[in-house]
N, C-alpha and C positions, 0 to 999 in steps of 0.2 A: 611473431613474437617469440625474444625471448624468456628464456625462463626466468633472470633477474627485471623483468618491466612487468611481471606477474606480481598483484598484490595475497593477500592472504584469499583461501579459497579458489588458486587460481583468475579470477578478476585483474583486469588489467590495471596496473598501477598509475595511470592517469586520469582512470576514471570515475574512483574510490574517489566521492567528493560530498560534501554536506552540503542541508538545505539553502535557500537563497539567504544572503545575507553574511555568509560563511560562519555561519552561529552552527549552532549543533539542531539533531534530526527537534519537530516538537516532542513533548511526553509521550504520550501516544505512540507517533512511528515508535521513539523509546521503545515502549513495549512491546512493539511488534514484533522489532528487531530481536529484542533476547529471547521472543517465545520462539522467534524462526530458530534461531540459534541453537535453543534445546531441545527441536523438535528431528524426534530419532527419523523420520519416517521421508528424511525427504534426503534426495539425494545432492550433494555434492555444489555438482551444476545449480539444482535450483534454488538451493538454498544461498547462492553466494549470490544471485541473479534477483535473488525476493530482499537479499540485504543493500544488495546496490540499488535497487528500488527505492527503500523506505530511510538510503545518505544521500543520494544524488542532489544535486543543486537543485536542477527541477526536477518534475518527477515527468517519468514517463506517462506517456496515454498514448500507448499500445504494445501491447504484448512483442512485435515485431522489434521496435525500438529497444525494448530493453536486453531480448533478445540478441542485436545487431552491439547493442552495447560490449553486454556478456560476452560477445564472441561466439554466440553459437546459433544455432535455425530457429526460429518459434517453432516450430513443429516438435521439437527438443525437447520447450523448455514446457512446452503444452503433454507431452507424450510423459513427460517426469512426474508431473504435476498428476494428472490422469491414476499413473503406478502410485503417487506415492497421497493422495488423500485418495481417492477413488471412484469410478464411475460417480457413481451417486452422492457424490458431495456438494451440498448445497452453494458452496464456494468456488468464483470460478480467478480463476487468474488472473483474466481480465478487472476483478472483485475487488481482488487486493492493490489496484496497481491506483482504480479506481476511489477505491479507499487511501491511500496515501495521499491520496489527491486532495478529496476531502479535509484530510488532516491537516493536510498544509495552510490549506485556506483560511481551517478552521483559526488555524496558531495568529495569518498573518492579518483576520478581520480585528479592528478597532472601531469603538463608537463614530471615531473621524472618518472611518471608511466603510465605501460604501460596495457590495458586493459586486457589486461590474468591477469595482477598482479589485480586487480581490480574485477574481475572478483572470484575467485579462496577467494579473503575477505568475497562475498558476496552471498561466495558456488552453483554459479554458472559455466558452460559453458560460453566462450565468447561469441561463436554462439547465445546463447539462451539473452548476454543482446545484442546483433547487431539486436536480433527480437523483444524484448522488445522496443528499441529505434523508428525501425520503428515503432513500434505498438503508439508508443505512443507522442514520439518526432517528429515523421513522418522523423525525417531521421539518417543515417547511423552512428557509433561509430568514424570515420577518422570529417565527421562532428558535429558531439557532441564536439568532441574534439578540434576543429578550434573554436568554439561559444559555449562558455558554458550557458552563459547569456541565450541566445537565445535560447538554448538546453531547458533549469529549467523552463521558461516560456512557453514552447512549452508543456514540460512536467504538469505544473502544471494548461493549460489550458480542458489537455487530460478527469484531473480526478476532479479538487476541483469541477469544475461548480454542479459537480453529486449529492451535500451532501448541506446541511446547512439549515438551518431556512429559509431561500429568497429563496431555491428550486422553479423556478416555472413552473409544468410539462410541460407547453407549450411551452418552452425555454428552453429544455435538448437540451447541444450538444452531436454529436454525434460524438459516436466514430465510428471508421475505425474498416474494419471486422479484426480479428484475420491473423497473415500472418501463413504461414504452419511451 
């Protein structure tokens, strides 16, 4: 790939896309992207990949797909992640991707759309969305639909504090273990 084909952070220009519908990412995803941009621990390659995950037209369902889109190997992203976040980090790289999927789903959900339709739009099974909702928003999909503002706040609190310039390793939020 030639240098003129690369965008900011070395991400291939054709891959710099925004969320479904050609609009902008959800407010929660924009805040996560802003925190990622400011996090001094993140190597450039990892930062670029995470920003791509936040802005891609379709969310990435695997680290392998994200790495391919970012032009590197999945093991490289995982190594960069462990180096930046630490071996004992409560958040895994794939958790960020799952969080973005759930944030997109919350943005797409309306009273006139079922979770099945929303899950199809973000290309995951509805049970997967339900698992992500329990993991990050700490409630089921029915509760998320009943009180989306509270769910969005819980979602942000589950991920955004792990990143950013003001990140204080002594005050890390704790993420609940993944549900099987």
